[in-house]
N, C-alpha and C positions, 0 to 999 in steps of 0.2 A: 501499573505493573503488568496487568493482564493484556494491555494493548501494545505496550512498548517492548516487553520482554520477548514475545514471539518474533519481532523484527530483529532483536539483538541475536536471537538464536541463528538467524540467517548468516551472521558473521562466522558462526562455527560451522554451519552446514555448507556454506560455499567453499571454504578450503577443503572440507571433507570430500565434497563432490569432485573438486578439482584434482585432489590427490588419488582418489580411489575409483572413480569412474574410468573406464578404459581409455577414453580420449575425449577431445572437444565435441565430436559428433554425438557422443552419448549425453554430454551436458546439454547439447542442443535439443535432443529428444526429450529430456527431462523438462527443460524450460518450455518447450512447445506444449506438452501435455498439461503442465501446471497452468499455462495461459488459457488453454481450453477450459480447464476446471473453473477458472474465475468467471468466464462467460456463462458456462452452464449453471453455476451457482446463482448468478443473478436471475437467470430464467426460472430456475426451480423454486426460488423464494418469491419472485415476482412482487416485491414490495410488501409482502404480508407482515414482515417483522415490524416495519414502520407503522403499518395500519393497526397492528396489535397495540403498539404504544398509544396511538391516538384514541382507540375505542375502549381499551381496558380501563383507562382513567376517567372516562366520561360516561360510560354506560352504567345503568343501574345494576346489571348482573355481570360483573367482571368474569366470573367463572364460565359463563356462557360464551363470552368473547374468547377466552382461552381455549375452550373446547372447539369452537368454530374454526379458529386459526389452526389448531393442531389437526383437526379432521381434514381441513383444506390441504395442508402441506403433505399429510400422510397419503391422501388419495391421489393428489396430482403427481406426486413423486413416483408412485407406483405406476400411474398411467403413462408418465413420460419415460421412465427408465426401464420398464419391462420390455417394451418394444426395442429400446436401444440394446438391451441385453440379448434379446432374441436375434437381432440383426447385427450383432457385434462384429461379425466378419465383414459385412458390407461397410459398417461404420469405420472399421479399422482400415479398410482399403481406401475409403474416401479421405481419411485424415492422415494416413501413413503411420498410424500408431499401432504397435504390436497388440494383437488380440488379448493376450494375458494382461498387459498393462491397461488395456481398455476396460477389462472387467474390474480391476483394482480401482480405476478412476471412477467408474460408475458406483462402486460401493462407497468410496469416499464421499462422492456427491450426495448419495442417499442419506447417509448417517449425519453428514454436516447439515443438510437441509432439515432433517428431523430434529436437530439440536437447536435450530435458530430460535424458535419460540420459547423453549425452556430457558435459554440464556437471556432472552428479552424479559422473561418473567422475573428472573433473578435481579435484573437491573431495575425494573419498575417497582419491585417489592423491597428495594434498597437492601440487598444482601451482597454487598461488594466482596466480602471475604470469601463466601462460597463461590461466587463468580470467578474471582481471581484464582482460587485454589484449583478449580476444575480447568480453567483455561491454561494456567501455567503447567498443571499436571499433564495436559494434553501435549504441549510442546516439548516438555522434558522427556515424556515417554517416547515421542516420535524421534527426538534427538538420540536417546540412548539406543533405541532399536536400530536406527540408521547406522550409528557407529558400530553396533554389534554385527549387523549384517555385512557391512562393507569392510570393517577393519578386523574384527576378532573372529568371526565365523570361518573365514578362509584359513586362518592360522590354526584354529581348533580342529578343522576338518583334516589337517595333515597329521594330527597326533591322536585323534579319537575316532574310532569306528562309528560311534553314535552320531557325532557331528558330521562325519564324512557321508553318512547315509542321508542326512537331511540337507546337506549343502548342494546347491545347484550352481555349477560353474557358469561363468559368462552370463549371469543373471542380475548384474549390478543395478540396472535400471528398474527391473522388477522389484528388487529389494527396497529401493527408494520408496516406491508406491505401496508396497506391502507394509512398510513401517508406518506410513501415513494412514493406511487403512486400519491397522491395528489401533493406532491412537484415536482415530475417529470412532471406532466401535467402543473402546473403553470409555470415551467421553459420553457417548450415547447411553451406555449402561449407568453412568453416574447420574445422569439427569432423567433416567427412565421413570422415577416416581411421579414426575410431572404429568405423565400420560394417564394417571388414574382418573383425571377429569374427563376422559373419553367415555365415561359412563353416561355423560350428558350428550344429547343429540345436538348436532350443529343447527344453528339458526340461519337458514338460507337467506332470509331477508337481510339480516345483519351481514352475512357473507357478501352479498351484492354491494352493500355500502363499503365494506372493507376493500373489495376488489376495485371499485371506482376510485377510492382514495389511494390505493397502492399503485395504480397503473402509472401515474407520472413518476413515481419512485423507481419503477422498473425501467422507464425510459432513461432517467438520469443515471441509474446504475449501469445500464448498457453503455451510455456515453462515457462514464468514468472508466469502465473496463476497456473501452476502445483506446482511451488516452493512456492508460497504464500498461496494457498487456497486448493489445492487438498487433503491435508492431512485430512481435516475435512470430505470430501466426502469419502475418503478411510476408515476412522475410522467407518463411518456409514455402508459402504459396508461390512466391516469385522466384523460386529456385535458387535462393542464396544457400550456399553449402551449410549443412548443419554444424560443421566445425566452426564456421564464422558466427553462427547464431549462438553456439556455446560460449565462444570467447566474448561476444557482446554481452550476453546475460551475466557472465561472471564479473566482468568489469563494471557492469551496470550496478552491481551490489555495493560498490564503493560509494555510490551516491546515497546509500542508506544513512550515512551520518546526518545528512540534512533531513532525511525522512524521519529519523528519530526525534530530532529537535522539533520538527513541524508537528509530529503526532502528539508528543508530550504537551506542547504549547496549546494545540487545538483542544485537547481533552480538558484543559483547565480554563481556557479563555471563553469557550462558547457558553457555558453556564453563567459566567460573569457578564457577558454581553447582555443576556436576557434579564438577569437580576438587576442590572444597573440601568435598564432602559428607561425607567420612570424618573431618574434623576435629572435635574435641570441642566447639569453640566455633562450629560452623557455624550454628546457629540465631541466635545473637547477631550473627554477621557478616551474615547475610541481613537481619536487622532493621535494622542500621546502614546497609547499602547502600540499602535501601528508603527509609529516612528521607531520605538525601541525594539520592536520585532525586527525591523529592517536593520537596525544597528547590530544586534546580536547575530542575526542571520547573515549579514554581510561579513562579519568577522569569521563566522564558522565557514562560510564559502571560501574565503581567502585562505584560511588555515588548511582546509581539506585539499584545495587545489595545490597549495604550496608543498604539501606532504604526500601527494599521491604516490610518488616513487618509493616512499617508505611504506605506506598503507598497502600497496599492491603486493609487497613481499609477504604480508600477513594474510590478507583476504584472498588473494589469487596467487598462490605460491609457485605456480609453474609459468615459466617465461613464455611458453608457447601460446598462452592465453593473452599476452600483453599486446597482441596485434590490435586489440580494440581499446587500448587504454586512452586513446585520444578522445573518446566519447565522454569520459568521466566529467570533465568540467561542464559540459553541456547538461548532463543529467543532474549534477549538483545544482546548477542554476535553475534548471527546470523545476525541481522540487522547491527551491527557494521562491520562485514565482508563484507556485501553487500555495505556499504558505501565506504570501502577501495577498493572494486572491481570497484566502479564508478570512483575512481581516477585512478586505474590501467588500466581502459579500454580506456583512452584517446587516446592511440597510434593508435588503429585501426580506430577510428573516424577521426583522423587527416590525415591518409593516405588513406581514402575513402575505407576501407575494412570492412564495417559494417556487412557483412555477417559472419565475424568471431565472432562477438558478438552473432549472432543467434546460431552458433555452440556451443559456450561456454554455452549459456543458455540451449541448448538441453542436454549438458552433465550434467549440474546442475539438470535439470528435471529428467534425467535418474537416477542420484544418489538419488533424492527425492523418486522416485517411487520404486527403488530397496530396499532402506533401510526401507521405510514404509512397504512394503510387507514382508520384512524379520523380522522387529522388532515389528510391531503392535501385532502379535499373542501372544508374550511373555511379551511385555513392554507397551502395550496400547498406550496412547497419549504421554508418555515419549519417546517412540520410534519415534514418529512423530517429536518431538522437536529435537532429535538427528539427524534425517534425514535433518531437515531444516538447522542446523548449518553445517552439513557435506556438503550439496549442495552449500551453499554460500562460505564456506571455500575452496572447490575445485575450484569454479569459480574464486576466488581471486588468488589462487596459479597458475592456468593454465594461466590466463591473464598475470600475472607477468612474467612467463617463456617464453611465446610466444612473449611478447613485448620486451624482452631483445635483440632479434635479429632484429626485424622489425623496432623498434623505440627506441633505447637505451635511458633510462632516469636514471641519476645517483642518485638513491634513497639511502638515508642514512640507508641502511638495518640494520646495527648494532644497531643503536638507535631505529629504528622502532620495531625491534624484541625485544629489551630490554623492551620498554614500553608495548608491548603486553604481554610479559612474566610476568612482574611485576603485570600488571592488572589482568591477569588470576589467578596468585597465590594468590594475595590479595583478589580477589572476591571469590575464593574457600574457603579461610579462614573465611571471614565474613559471608558466607552463610551456608557452610556445616560443620564447626566446631562449635559445640554448645557453647563452651566457648566464642568465638568471637561474635556469633550471638546474644547471650543474653546480651552482654555488649556494650552499645553505646560509652562508653569511648574507648574501644579497636578499635571499628569501626572508630571513629574519628581520633584515633591515626594513623591508617593505611592510612587514607585519607591525613593526614598532612605529613606522611612519603613519600607518593607518590608525593605529591606536591613538597616536598623538593628534591626528585630525579629529577623531571622535571626542577626545578629551577637550580639545580647544573649542569645538562647537557646542559641547554639552557641559561645559565647565560649571556653569551656574547650578544646574540640576545635580551634578555629581557632588558639588560642595554641600548642597542642602542635604542630600542623602547621607553623606559622610558625617555631617553635623548631627543629624538625627540619631545615627548609629552610635556616635560617641556619647550623646546624652543618655541613651538607653543603657549603655554598658557602664 
């Protein structure tokens, strides 16, 4: 819930931004600053959260590990962000971000960084309810404040002198980040008791070990941020109009349906991969799980692509933003490929060669950068969407080929490829062929045909599952 619900909130925030921000350019400004925040957050945490997990459970004095990690992030954040605040005017000029919004962003960055270790502590101490309550409280507070600032405060300012005195006209972008800052501060106050451990001095020898362990995580995190968010920043650097960036980012959100499926699946499957590693039939089990991930993911992909024209009315309710709607199938499939990569990456995690994952991520980031630089000048944001699907597709293929030698898993390649091929062809038909796109009857027909293909191919397994279910009931 704590991981998936914040992404679900995006479905509410996106139409809110579309309706109440002044125009697509404002949406572009919001998107660009949030993209910068992702990069800055990777830099300010520099893998310390993962290092904390590693050393907290293995060191003889876990409290000392906690204190060392907290001191490290507290000091480094002040050292990094104090100069950024002092030179905010210059930083704003370099990035094109309004100085006031820059101050809000630096505040969000500081409080989110300082909350990283306390949240990690809740996870390692197995306190999921506390973790979920605080995380969900954060996103709900941010949502309510955003709605109040953008929807209700302007109306109340017209009828109340008090609200008129505090309302700032034409400050919509600032209100978006003010709402995020308030939620980050409230979250930090909720986890503040964790900082009592700062009575202990940091162990600098331990700190050096944690830094060495966390550095590859920093590199992998930067690579992930490049694949996920750097396209918006590049679009701005390469002089693509912010209105186009705003339209692209709004339509990009429709791809979150696949992100939700992938996130929920990953949360459950990664612990299973490790707990099942000692079983004799582990490779066969991983192969079966991957096949059924592809089956469900393929059906979700086709369903989302077939219903894009309905979904866009809800998630992106202004027609002026639909100039970027053609990127949605690419983003949906890109996230599907990333989910398949999650399955295919199990081998290097099981043999303790996680550095290979960092190398693969760097390759994906290189593909992202190269294709964006090559395609944006002629294809604008559509080139960015192509770069995203190419990056995740290359990571998927590379992981598959490397894993065949190091940890052979008997994937049912023939059926997996068949499902991917059928989904791709049917998705192209329902979206790019006007005859199919205009006819709900033809779209539903293709969905039923695909369901029939799955049933025919997996009939034996489906019958076994149905038989088990009947016996239990």
